[in-house]
C-alpha positions as a printed NumPy array, in Angstrom:
array([[  43.655,  -89.695,   77.178],
       [  44.537,  -91.297,   80.482],
       [  41.702,  -92.966,   82.328],
       [  41.778,  -94.657,   85.722],
       [  39.414,  -97.51 ,   86.367],
       [  38.865,  -96.893,   90.064],
       [  35.375,  -97.441,   91.455],
       [  34.224,  -93.827,   91.127],
       [  35.469,  -93.395,   87.563],
       [  34.034,  -96.731,   86.478],
       [  30.608,  -95.938,   87.943],
       [  30.554,  -92.566,   86.216],
       [  31.587,  -94.113,   82.899],
       [  28.967,  -96.846,   83.26 ],
       [  26.245,  -94.263,   83.86 ],
       [  27.341,  -92.307,   80.786],
       [  27.552,  -95.377,   78.589],
       [  24.042,  -96.365,   79.636],
       [  22.838,  -93.163,   77.951],
       [  24.337,  -94.353,   74.659],
       [  22.99 ,  -97.879,   75.078],
       [  19.546,  -96.55 ,   75.997],
       [  19.444,  -94.342,   72.881],
       [  20.512,  -97.276,   70.68 ],
       [  17.938,  -99.598,   72.265],
       [  15.09 ,  -97.109,   71.79 ],
       [  15.931,  -96.44 ,   68.139],
       [  16.364, -100.154,   67.347],
       [  13.012, -101.009,   68.935],
       [  11.17 ,  -98.34 ,   66.971],
       [  12.697,  -99.332,   63.623],
       [  12.054, -103.022,   64.295],
       [   8.348, -102.275,   64.64 ],
       [   8.424, -102.208,   60.834],
       [  11.748, -103.572,   59.552],
       [  12.55 , -107.268,   59.975],
       [  16.255, -108.054,   60.336],
       [  18.878, -105.67 ,   58.87 ],
       [  20.426, -105.358,   62.355],
       [  23.888, -104.693,   60.945],
       [  22.631, -101.826,   58.767],
       [  20.778, -100.232,   61.679],
       [  23.847, -100.427,   63.926],
       [  26.134,  -98.981,   61.24 ],
       [  23.667,  -96.149,   60.579],
       [  23.679,  -95.369,   64.3  ],
       [  27.484,  -95.387,   64.379],
       [  27.447,  -92.917,   61.482],
       [  24.96 ,  -90.736,   63.338],
       [  26.99 ,  -90.839,   66.56 ],
       [  30.318,  -90.027,   64.889],
       [  29.159,  -87.355,   62.441],
       [  29.847,  -89.505,   59.378],
       [  27.7  ,  -90.152,   56.319],
       [  26.647,  -93.544,   54.99 ],
       [  26.249,  -95.069,   51.529],
       [  23.807,  -97.99 ,   51.444],
       [  24.145, -100.335,   48.478],
       [  21.757, -103.106,   47.554],
       [  19.152, -104.341,   45.102],
       [  15.694, -102.72 ,   45.132],
       [  13.134, -103.775,   47.712],
       [  15.326, -104.651,   50.704],
       [  14.341, -101.688,   52.912],
       [  17.19 ,  -99.248,   52.159],
       [  14.948,  -96.211,   51.789],
       [  12.419,  -97.431,   54.337],
       [  15.029,  -97.827,   57.083],
       [  16.417,  -94.347,   56.435],
       [  12.92 ,  -92.852,   56.674],
       [  12.193,  -94.743,   59.873],
       [  15.485,  -93.611,   61.413],
       [  14.46 ,  -90.027,   60.697],
       [  11.104,  -90.649,   62.376],
       [  12.844,  -91.85 ,   65.541],
       [  14.569,  -88.46 ,   65.82 ],
       [  13.001,  -85.111,   66.66 ],
       [  14.662,  -83.506,   63.621],
       [  13.949,  -82.352,   60.081],
       [  14.057,  -84.865,   57.234],
       [  14.279,  -84.441,   53.477],
       [  14.49 ,  -86.903,   50.613],
       [  16.181,  -86.1  ,   47.307],
       [  15.601,  -88.395,   44.35 ],
       [  18.675,  -88.106,   42.138],
       [  17.899,  -88.142,   38.411],
       [  19.989,  -87.427,   35.271],
       [  18.424,  -83.962,   34.86 ],
       [  18.968,  -82.854,   38.484],
       [  21.034,  -79.671,   38.748],
       [  23.373,  -78.681,   41.622],
       [  21.052,  -75.785,   42.511],
       [  18.206,  -78.306,   42.922],
       [  20.224,  -79.788,   45.788],
       [  21.994,  -76.92 ,   47.567],
       [  19.697,  -74.03 ,   46.649],
       [  20.171,  -70.793,   44.752],
       [  20.06 ,  -67.024,   45.113],
       [  16.669,  -65.603,   44.106],
       [  16.039,  -61.964,   43.224],
       [  13.637,  -60.249,   45.615],
       [  11.622,  -57.613,   43.74 ],
       [  10.637,  -55.785,   46.952],
       [  14.129,  -55.341,   48.361],
       [  16.014,  -55.405,   45.042],
       [  18.397,  -57.918,   46.602],
       [  19.304,  -61.504,   45.959],
       [  18.084,  -63.796,   48.75 ],
       [  19.39 ,  -67.321,   49.257],
       [  16.692,  -69.952,   48.891],
       [  17.994,  -73.135,   50.623],
       [  17.706,  -76.444,   48.793],
       [  16.58 ,  -79.788,   50.274],
       [  20.126,  -80.543,   51.488],
       [  19.421,  -78.078,   54.306],
       [  17.911,  -80.598,   56.675],
       [  19.088,  -82.669,   59.638],
       [  18.737,  -86.087,   58.055],
       [  18.946,  -86.185,   54.267],
       [  18.131,  -89.272,   52.225],
       [  19.632,  -89.223,   48.731],
       [  17.991,  -91.957,   46.718],
       [  19.994,  -93.485,   43.852],
       [  22.91 ,  -91.077,   44.197],
       [  24.61 ,  -92.55 ,   41.111],
       [  21.756,  -91.484,   38.798],
       [  22.761,  -87.81 ,   38.807],
       [  25.681,  -86.522,   36.693],
       [  29.061,  -85.591,   38.154],
       [  28.333,  -81.855,   38.445],
       [  25.363,  -82.587,   40.726],
       [  27.234,  -85.219,   42.731],
       [  30.079,  -82.742,   43.252],
       [  27.656,  -80.289,   44.864],
       [  27.723,  -82.623,   47.874],
       [  31.51 ,  -82.459,   48.394],
       [  31.662,  -79.366,   50.581],
       [  28.479,  -79.978,   52.501],
       [  29.364,  -83.596,   53.385],
       [  32.904,  -82.812,   54.492],
       [  32.528,  -79.428,   56.165],
       [  28.819,  -79.155,   56.994],
       [  28.399,  -75.989,   54.97 ],
       [  27.392,  -74.747,   51.523],
       [  28.982,  -71.805,   49.679],
       [  26.762,  -70.075,   47.128],
       [  27.842,  -66.848,   45.369],
       [  30.718,  -66.475,   47.828],
       [  28.478,  -66.681,   50.896],
       [  28.844,  -69.633,   53.291],
       [  25.735,  -71.164,   54.851],
       [  26.223,  -73.485,   57.835],
       [  24.197,  -76.673,   58.345],
       [  22.319,  -77.211,   61.598],
       [  23.195,  -80.007,   64.026],
       [  22.775,  -82.87 ,   63.396],
       [  23.564,  -83.203,   59.711],
       [  23.522,  -86.781,   58.443],
       [  23.423,  -87.962,   54.822],
       [  22.242,  -91.448,   53.885],
       [  22.719,  -92.191,   50.187],
       [  21.489,  -95.289,   48.37 ],
       [  22.506,  -96.925,   45.128],
       [  21.682, -100.079,   43.2  ],
       [  24.859, -102.047,   42.34 ],
       [  23.174, -104.181,   39.674],
       [  21.414, -101.798,   37.306],
       [  24.177,  -99.615,   35.841],
       [  22.455,  -98.331,   32.684],
       [  21.973,  -94.571,   32.867],
       [  24.081,  -94.19 ,   36.016],
       [  27.207,  -92.197,   36.811],
       [  29.871,  -93.94 ,   38.903],
       [  30.72 ,  -92.027,   42.065],
       [  34.277,  -90.637,   41.932],
       [  36.772,  -91.861,   44.514],
       [  36.918,  -88.403,   46.109],
       [  33.203,  -88.571,   46.864],
       [  33.225,  -92.19 ,   48.016],
       [  35.971,  -91.24 ,   50.481],
       [  33.568,  -88.809,   52.158],
       [  31.282,  -91.628,   53.248],
       [  32.151,  -93.173,   56.599],
       [  30.673,  -96.529,   55.557],
       [  29.451,  -98.3  ,   52.474],
       [  26.905, -100.814,   53.729],
       [  26.319, -103.7  ,   51.331],
       [  22.901, -105.235,   51.919],
       [  21.815, -108.727,   50.972],
       [  18.45 , -110.437,   50.681],
       [  16.694, -111.469,   53.907],
       [  16.916, -115.064,   55.089],
       [  13.988, -117.443,   54.557],
       [  12.907, -117.022,   58.195],
       [  13.084, -113.208,   57.908],
       [  11.102, -113.235,   54.657],
       [   8.353, -115.302,   56.304],
       [   8.306, -112.795,   59.184],
       [   7.966, -109.902,   56.703],
       [   4.987, -111.561,   55.017],
       [   3.413, -112.398,   58.368],
       [   3.861, -108.851,   59.675],
       [   2.271, -107.158,   56.671],
       [  -0.41 , -109.692,   55.747],
       [  -3.057, -107.385,   57.212],
       [  -1.346, -104.068,   56.515],
       [  -1.247, -103.452,   52.773],
       [  -0.861,  -99.66 ,   53.178],
       [   2.111,  -99.898,   55.569],
       [   0.242,  -98.186,   58.391],
       [   2.728,  -99.6  ,   60.921],
       [   5.371,  -97.104,   59.773],
       [   3.153,  -94.283,   61.043],
       [   3.374,  -95.704,   64.565],
       [   7.102,  -94.959,   64.849],
       [   7.74 ,  -92.598,   67.761],
       [  10.403,  -89.905,   68.116],
       [  12.764,  -91.257,   70.791],
       [  16.025,  -89.318,   70.273],
       [  16.519,  -85.547,   70.428],
       [  19.46 ,  -83.544,   69.007],
       [  20.501,  -82.696,   72.571],
       [  20.625,  -86.402,   73.504],
       [  22.554,  -87.144,   70.311],
       [  25.109,  -84.46 ,   71.179],
       [  25.557,  -85.989,   74.652],
       [  26.05 ,  -89.448,   73.116],
       [  28.666,  -88.061,   70.727],
       [  30.576,  -86.435,   73.611],
       [  30.515,  -89.711,   75.577],
       [  31.808,  -91.664,   72.576],
       [  34.649,  -89.177,   72.065],
       [  35.864,  -89.969,   75.612],
       [  36.05 ,  -93.73 ,   74.998],
       [  39.608,  -94.907,   75.632],
       [  41.718,  -96.239,   72.774],
       [  45.232,  -97.418,   73.642],
       [  48.303,  -96.428,   71.642],
       [  48.768, -100.046,   70.548],
       [  45.321, -100.019,   68.937],
       [  45.971,  -96.703,   67.213],
       [  49.091,  -98.292,   65.732],
       [  47.025, -101.349,   64.781],
       [  44.593,  -99.151,   62.811],
       [  47.474,  -97.331,   61.114],
       [  49.095, -100.648,   60.104],
       [  45.835, -101.935,   58.572],
       [  45.343,  -98.787,   56.487],
       [  49.039,  -98.498,   55.604],
       [  48.951, -102.078,   54.312],
       [  46.277, -101.139,   51.776],
       [  48.755,  -98.689,   50.234],
       [  51.526, -101.258,   49.943],
       [  49.517, -104.252,   48.843],
       [  50.181, -106.048,   45.585],
       [  46.484, -106.929,   45.291],
       [  45.365, -103.302,   45.33 ],
       [  45.61 , -100.565,   42.712],
       [  44.46 ,  -97.888,   45.188],
       [  44.783,  -97.893,   48.967],
       [  42.879,  -96.027,   51.67 ],
       [  43.494,  -92.437,   52.784],
       [  44.194,  -91.076,   56.303],
       [  40.471,  -90.267,   56.415],
       [  39.933,  -94.038,   56.518],
       [  42.176,  -94.348,   59.599],
       [  40.227,  -91.622,   61.385],
       [  36.951,  -93.259,   60.352],
       [  37.993,  -96.65 ,   61.757],
       [  39.031,  -95.032,   65.042],
       [  35.79 ,  -93.068,   65.426],
       [  33.621,  -96.025,   64.426],
       [  35.472,  -98.39 ,   66.781],
       [  34.876,  -95.984,   69.671],
       [  31.157,  -95.847,   68.845],
       [  31.037,  -99.652,   68.526],
       [  32.604,  -99.998,   71.989],
       [  30.214,  -97.498,   73.59 ],
       [  27.174,  -99.17 ,   72.008],
       [  28.283, -102.428,   73.638],
       [  28.659, -100.748,   77.025],
       [  32.45 , -100.454,   77.124],
       [  34.502,  -97.311,   77.723],
       [  37.509,  -98.771,   75.916],
       [  38.156, -100.039,   72.384],
       [  39.17 , -103.651,   71.721],
       [  40.785, -105.169,   68.603],
       [  37.431, -106.812,   67.825],
       [  35.789, -103.366,   67.577],
       [  38.368, -102.38 ,   64.981],
       [  37.899, -105.619,   63.017],
       [  34.108, -105.155,   63.122],
       [  34.157, -101.733,   61.477],
       [  37.217, -102.131,   59.229],
       [  35.408, -103.663,   56.26 ],
       [  32.478, -101.179,   55.966],
       [  35.02 ,  -98.34 ,   56.327],
       [  37.506,  -99.702,   53.778],
       [  35.399, -101.535,   51.198],
       [  34.656,  -98.41 ,   49.103],
       [  38.079,  -96.813,   49.571],
       [  40.216,  -99.48 ,   47.91 ],
       [  40.437, -100.616,   44.282],
       [  41.59 , -104.089,   43.272],
       [  44.227, -104.581,   40.61 ],
       [  42.742, -105.733,   37.272],
       [  44.413, -109.123,   37.756],
       [  42.757, -109.753,   41.132],
       [  39.429, -108.523,   39.825],
       [  39.582, -110.951,   36.902],
       [  40.402, -113.774,   39.306],
       [  37.137, -113.109,   41.153],
       [  38.538, -111.536,   44.303],
       [  36.412, -108.986,   46.189],
       [  37.342, -106.011,   48.357],
       [  36.099, -108.001,   51.348],
       [  38.546, -110.819,   50.577],
       [  41.481, -108.401,   50.558],
       [  40.443, -106.593,   53.754],
       [  40.025, -109.936,   55.546],
       [  43.432, -111.029,   54.296],
       [  45.049, -107.814,   55.554],
       [  43.439, -108.138,   58.99 ],
       [  44.549, -111.777,   59.265],
       [  48.147, -110.896,   58.391],
       [  48.609, -108.037,   60.861],
       [  49.427, -109.063,   64.41 ],
       [  46.691, -108.183,   66.909],
       [  47.913, -106.147,   69.918],
       [  47.795, -108.029,   73.215]])
């Protein structure tokens, strides 16, 4: 898309980008009324929301994974549902089922909890494969097919899934095909000492967590749709498109990797980089935007060779190495 940076065009773009920045600022402020730190997670969740992607949040218990997802839902004037995945959860418990109506002698579809605008799936790896697979169609295409009938999801539709990377007993590893449907995998760490002191200070007189009830709805679906349209118009030069393609292509021809990333990863990096640029008030993508989102996009889409894994390498190490090797467009 060609874009001229004359005065009129620039002023119009600036006004549009301010809508995105304003939405981001309002949501951040509301969430930070309760959550201390976790700025990176909040920004990545917003990028997922703005680009129509879904997000997998991974971290040990007690570091505000579920809380942040709930608070994000509260900042939006939309429906919210939470599904706790367990080993006995059936696919129909997620997507719904056809129920026989005695009065009409017909089967009527009874929607499951997945039919919501923002869906939190807690501990997604605790349900067996047949239940996890029920999410494939709905996450990719925004629809559910039951008994040959397709049911569309309302806008927005955003899935946030959580999992604990430490406790693996009684869990079912997510297949690569499902991991690929998540825009990001966000790996959370413990708060810093300063942040932990702030958490204790903030809740020393609020044992019941009453502060979370003060979160206001500050973003409507209509505003979200406008933000998404603005982000789609962000300029990305051909050189940067080639840069993204080279990064992803390298994962498929890398001696350190057993499995590389799919074309869906390339599209995800491009979309996320556009959102990153817009959130920073720019109507054009820079190489730094691409570098910023490359790791959360790629970290769950690549598999190390057994040799590299035994040597203690991580996915992050390989992605960093790839980015360092590829020449940055000028």
